[in-house]
C-alpha atoms as one frame of an Amber mdcrd trajectory, in Angstrom:
protein
  22.782   5.127 -31.768  19.714   5.812 -33.894  16.325   6.018 -32.240  14.586
   2.777 -31.295  11.717   2.315 -33.758   8.643   1.093 -31.896   5.372  -0.419
 -33.017   2.504   0.402 -30.645  -0.296  -2.164 -30.813  -3.587  -0.890 -29.411
  -4.086   2.839 -28.957  -6.923   3.071 -26.511  -6.344   5.263 -23.463  -3.213
   3.395 -22.320  -1.658   2.811 -25.729  -2.244   6.404 -26.831  -0.679   7.645
 -23.586   2.409   5.492 -24.227   2.633   6.557 -27.880   2.599  10.225 -26.883
   5.254   9.611 -24.214   7.525   7.683 -26.575   7.327  10.418 -29.175   7.772
  13.400 -26.848   9.203  12.607 -23.413  11.306   9.459 -23.811  14.854   9.793
 -25.139  16.100   7.589 -27.966  12.731   6.367 -29.223  10.167   7.071 -31.878
   6.858   5.479 -32.770   7.251   4.192 -36.316   4.090   2.049 -36.588   0.645
   2.212 -34.984  -1.872  -0.635 -35.159  -5.393  -0.786 -33.786  -8.661  -2.539
 -34.617 -10.226   0.917 -35.024  -8.545   2.379 -38.106  -9.625   5.959 -37.400
  -8.102   5.857 -33.927  -4.860   4.393 -35.299  -4.713   7.130 -37.940  -5.318
   9.836 -35.353  -2.511   8.660 -33.075  -0.123   7.898 -35.949  -0.643  11.392
 -37.335   0.057  12.914 -33.951   3.289  10.976 -33.302   4.640  10.826 -36.844
   4.214   7.098 -37.452   2.405   5.066 -40.089  -0.629   2.817 -39.735  -0.458
  -0.959 -40.117  -3.846  -2.655 -39.817  -2.450  -6.146 -39.121  -0.685  -6.261
 -35.709   1.436  -9.277 -36.695   2.593  -7.458 -39.811   3.438  -4.484 -37.592
   5.600  -6.689 -35.370   7.458  -8.048 -38.411   7.855  -4.719 -40.209  11.334
  -3.647 -41.331  10.909  -0.279 -39.631  10.261  -1.815 -36.190  12.964  -2.631
 -33.606  10.730  -3.208 -30.560   7.040  -3.531 -29.748   4.726  -2.072 -27.118
   1.509  -4.074 -26.660  -1.494  -2.238 -25.235  -4.150  -4.185 -27.112  -6.990
  -6.077 -25.367  -5.765  -8.953 -23.202  -7.128 -11.711 -25.428  -4.740 -10.609
 -28.203  -1.602 -10.744 -26.074  -0.794 -14.440 -26.473  -0.510 -14.299 -30.263
   1.217 -10.913 -30.284   3.815 -11.736 -27.611   4.605 -15.021 -29.346   5.069
 -13.148 -32.624   7.613 -10.923 -30.880   9.443 -14.040 -29.691   9.283 -15.443
 -33.233  11.099 -12.362 -34.492  13.338 -12.002 -31.434  12.482  -8.372 -30.637
  12.018  -6.838 -27.168   8.415  -6.244 -26.152   6.752  -4.269 -23.369   3.366
  -5.913 -22.794   0.729  -4.235 -20.665  -0.930  -6.629 -18.226  -2.104  -9.295
 -18.528   0.710 -11.268 -20.139  -2.065 -13.546 -21.441  -5.583 -14.334 -20.271
  -4.910 -17.971 -19.320  -2.458 -19.618 -16.944  -1.353 -22.310 -19.410  -0.569
 -19.885 -22.235   1.305 -17.561 -19.871   3.458 -20.439 -18.616   4.103 -21.556
 -22.199   5.459 -18.092 -22.997   7.709 -18.203 -19.922   9.161 -21.543 -21.006
   9.557 -20.473 -24.619  11.426 -17.279 -23.714  13.665 -19.248 -21.336  14.578
 -21.594 -24.183  15.658 -18.599 -26.274  18.152 -17.629 -23.575  17.511 -13.860
 -23.750  14.916 -11.898 -21.747  12.722 -10.168 -24.323   9.390  -9.764 -22.503
   8.751  -6.970 -20.023   5.328  -6.692 -18.370   3.861  -3.264 -17.617   3.754
  -3.286 -13.835   4.616   0.397 -13.583   4.405   0.648  -9.788   7.854  -0.950
  -9.559   9.190   2.282 -11.091   7.224   4.695  -8.897   9.653   6.608  -6.617
   7.525   5.921  -3.524   7.403   2.176  -4.145  11.123   2.134  -4.947  11.859
   3.896  -1.631   9.593   1.508   0.279  11.276  -1.487  -1.343  14.717  -0.134
  -0.375  13.548   0.476   3.199  12.459  -3.156   3.459  15.579  -4.537   1.775
  17.856  -2.447   4.004  16.118  -3.812   7.105  14.637  -0.480   8.162  11.376
  -2.083   9.293  12.857  -5.329  10.531  11.158  -8.459   9.303   8.063  -7.412
   7.281   5.001  -9.144   8.716   1.951  -7.583   7.045   1.160  -5.558   3.938
  -2.066  -3.549   3.713  -3.137  -2.184   0.328  -5.948   0.152  -0.668  -7.003
   0.498  -4.305  -9.894   2.869  -5.041 -11.175   4.334  -8.308 -13.737   7.110
  -8.669 -15.687   5.110 -11.264 -15.330   2.346 -13.843 -17.397   1.054 -16.806
 -20.269  -1.375 -16.134 -18.273  -4.396 -17.346 -16.066  -4.136 -14.236 -17.761
  -6.998 -12.407 -16.217  -8.790  -9.433 -14.070 -11.091 -11.562 -12.837  -8.233
 -13.760 -11.909  -6.243 -10.664  -9.539  -9.057  -9.701  -7.948  -9.389 -13.138
  -7.676  -5.690 -13.992  -7.221  -3.904 -10.649  -6.114  -6.345  -7.947  -3.445
  -7.616 -10.363  -1.392  -4.537  -9.457  -1.441  -5.428  -5.754  -0.453  -8.986
  -6.678   2.713  -7.633  -8.273   3.278  -5.088  -5.500   3.219  -7.839  -2.873
   5.642 -10.014  -4.837   7.913  -7.011  -5.512   8.044  -5.746  -1.927   8.338
  -9.130  -0.196  10.423 -11.026  -2.780   8.347 -14.184  -2.512   5.436 -15.881
  -4.181   1.774 -15.773  -3.213   0.478 -19.245  -2.351  -3.217 -18.629  -1.627
  -6.019 -16.125  -2.200  -9.202 -15.485  -0.267 -11.901 -12.919  -1.122 -14.390
 -11.460   1.342 -17.505 -10.039  -0.302 -19.536  -7.664   1.848 -22.325  -5.186
   1.225 -21.972  -3.640  -2.242 -22.226   0.050  -3.043 -25.495   1.051  -4.680
 -23.402   2.207  -7.658 -22.384  -1.382  -8.453 -24.303  -3.374 -11.090 -26.441
  -6.231  -9.808 -24.309  -9.211  -8.804 -21.073  -7.234  -8.496 -19.370  -7.069
  -5.102 -17.767  -3.660  -4.819 -15.904  -3.208  -2.495 -14.152  -6.477  -1.659
 -11.322  -7.477   0.658  -8.713  -9.743  -0.931  -6.301 -11.637   1.328  -3.064
 -13.143   0.027  -0.769 -15.505   1.920   2.864 -15.720   0.833   5.200 -18.694
   0.842   6.669 -17.741   4.237   3.245 -17.103   5.817   3.120 -13.319   5.506
  -0.358 -11.825   5.048  -1.292  -9.176   2.475  -4.690  -7.476   2.492  -6.151
  -5.453  -0.363  -9.279  -3.323  -0.232 -10.517  -3.020  -3.811 -13.276  -0.434
  -4.289 -13.660   0.920  -7.809 -16.834   3.030  -7.613 -16.122   5.403  -4.735
 -17.325   8.488  -6.566 -14.417  10.369  -4.970 -10.971  10.074  -6.570  -8.115
   7.697  -7.366  -6.498   6.419  -4.168  -3.676   3.867  -4.023  -1.967   3.323
  -0.680   0.348   0.646   0.653   1.452   0.069   4.251   4.114  -2.402   5.315
   4.134  -3.419   8.977   7.388  -4.867  10.259   8.844  -6.041  13.552  10.502
  -2.660  14.128   8.093  -0.201  12.567   5.750   0.525   9.691   5.755   2.687
   6.573   2.945   3.947   4.354   3.043   5.390   0.840   0.361   7.025  -1.313
  -0.841   9.580   1.223  -1.073  12.500  -1.248   1.561  14.833   0.091  -0.467
  17.918  -0.773  -2.842  17.300   2.140  -2.655  19.973   4.847  -4.286  20.553
   8.225  -6.479  23.626   8.482  -5.799  24.654  12.071  -8.672  27.115  12.185
 -11.323  24.385  12.215  -9.295  21.215  12.674 -10.399  19.614   9.427  -8.232
  18.003   6.775  -8.076  19.855   3.469  -6.387  19.394   0.139  -7.005  17.189
  -2.864  -6.607  13.600  -4.009  -5.302  12.600  -7.431  -8.214  12.279  -9.877
  -6.819   9.395 -11.940  -4.052   6.858 -12.493  -2.111   9.057 -14.921  -1.784
  11.843 -12.360  -0.726   9.350  -9.654   1.656   7.224 -11.712   2.648   9.452
 -14.642   6.261   9.678 -13.456   6.396   5.923 -12.953   5.177   5.313 -16.517
   7.851   7.617 -17.928  10.619   5.981 -15.887   9.348   2.547 -16.942   9.344
   3.504 -20.633  12.760   5.169 -20.509  14.384   2.169 -18.874  12.670  -0.203
 -21.296  13.799   1.837 -24.307  17.376   2.010 -23.022  17.430  -1.760 -22.504
  15.621  -2.583 -25.757  18.278  -0.653 -27.697  20.699  -3.340 -26.460  18.275
  -6.181 -27.233  16.899  -6.936 -23.781  14.578  -5.595 -21.010  14.885  -3.792
 -17.665  11.927  -4.575 -15.422   9.387  -7.219 -14.450   9.603 -10.108 -16.872
   7.620 -13.025 -18.228   7.677 -14.946 -14.933   6.218 -11.934 -13.120   3.466
 -11.738 -15.715   2.773 -15.466 -15.415   2.660 -15.352 -11.608   0.189 -12.466
 -11.731  -2.080 -14.377 -14.142  -1.989 -17.469 -11.909  -2.756 -15.546  -8.707
  -5.588 -13.609 -10.353  -7.158 -16.791 -11.719  -7.075 -18.202  -8.179  -8.628
 -14.921  -7.035 -11.471 -15.259  -9.518 -12.104 -18.792  -8.273 -12.106 -17.452
  -4.712 -14.712 -14.829  -5.706 -16.959 -17.453  -7.267 -16.621 -20.134  -4.572
 -16.101 -18.103  -1.411 -13.237 -20.441  -0.571  -9.546 -19.932   0.107  -7.843
 -21.030  -3.126  -4.273 -22.302  -3.446  -1.914 -20.950  -6.102   0.316 -23.491
  -7.846   2.972 -21.946 -10.071   4.614 -25.241 -10.901   8.358 -25.701 -11.180
  10.353 -22.455 -11.077  12.812 -21.650 -13.834
């Protein structure tokens, strides 16, 4: 088969990373079209990966030299762009969020279902990370017994000033939303946010860190510490506590004990690319392989919709201080 010709929409840090991967590390793909609001950035990436520039993202989706689309544009553009992919009937890998509103995300779910073919994959890359895959298998195989609790830690060294409390839920906690659903195979039905003393590095009015508590349909509890201005490194850990044991991932296996003074030594990954680079490549390879047959291989439109709905409840919980219910409506 000839290479899958891909249009990459949005070439900020994430889109440029994907474009480079698709043109160098992923088999059976090439970036044929690059589109971005900033023409100079689009030209830079297109020149590097051997594609052409198309200023209009909808025109890029409909171009004759495009077989599939990767969306890494700002979230507010996703609704129109994903729907354009459905209009044309081409597979699309959309970075989170699926859309920025619950109603539009559900509308996309229903529209894709009516087409009868899964075309939308959402970029929850942790599902492809070898550690998360192993943890999921351990749970599914019954190695921990019935899983009772999930504890998550999500820390960044620093973020831009616009990362306020609500943005932290939508852009960072969204990953733990999908992790919980992936590991436990059930929906989240409520969200509560505990806002404590903020770091002095946080802008006025922003609660950083926060503790987010999810409850699932069966009554399991998931906690997530979100702290995005630690000044240290990028730390993502997940522990599952079951009836017959517990398991933790994300411990940075390069840590060692220095027996001479009894202190821990080693290093922590500096950023998300170093921590999840392998996961991104596996995600892209599987998506490309599936897209060449006209479908997807990963979290789909419903997963994207559920994440939007839970995060919107989380934002309400931040603003009100209340425990907020999540209503996903009728399942497909």
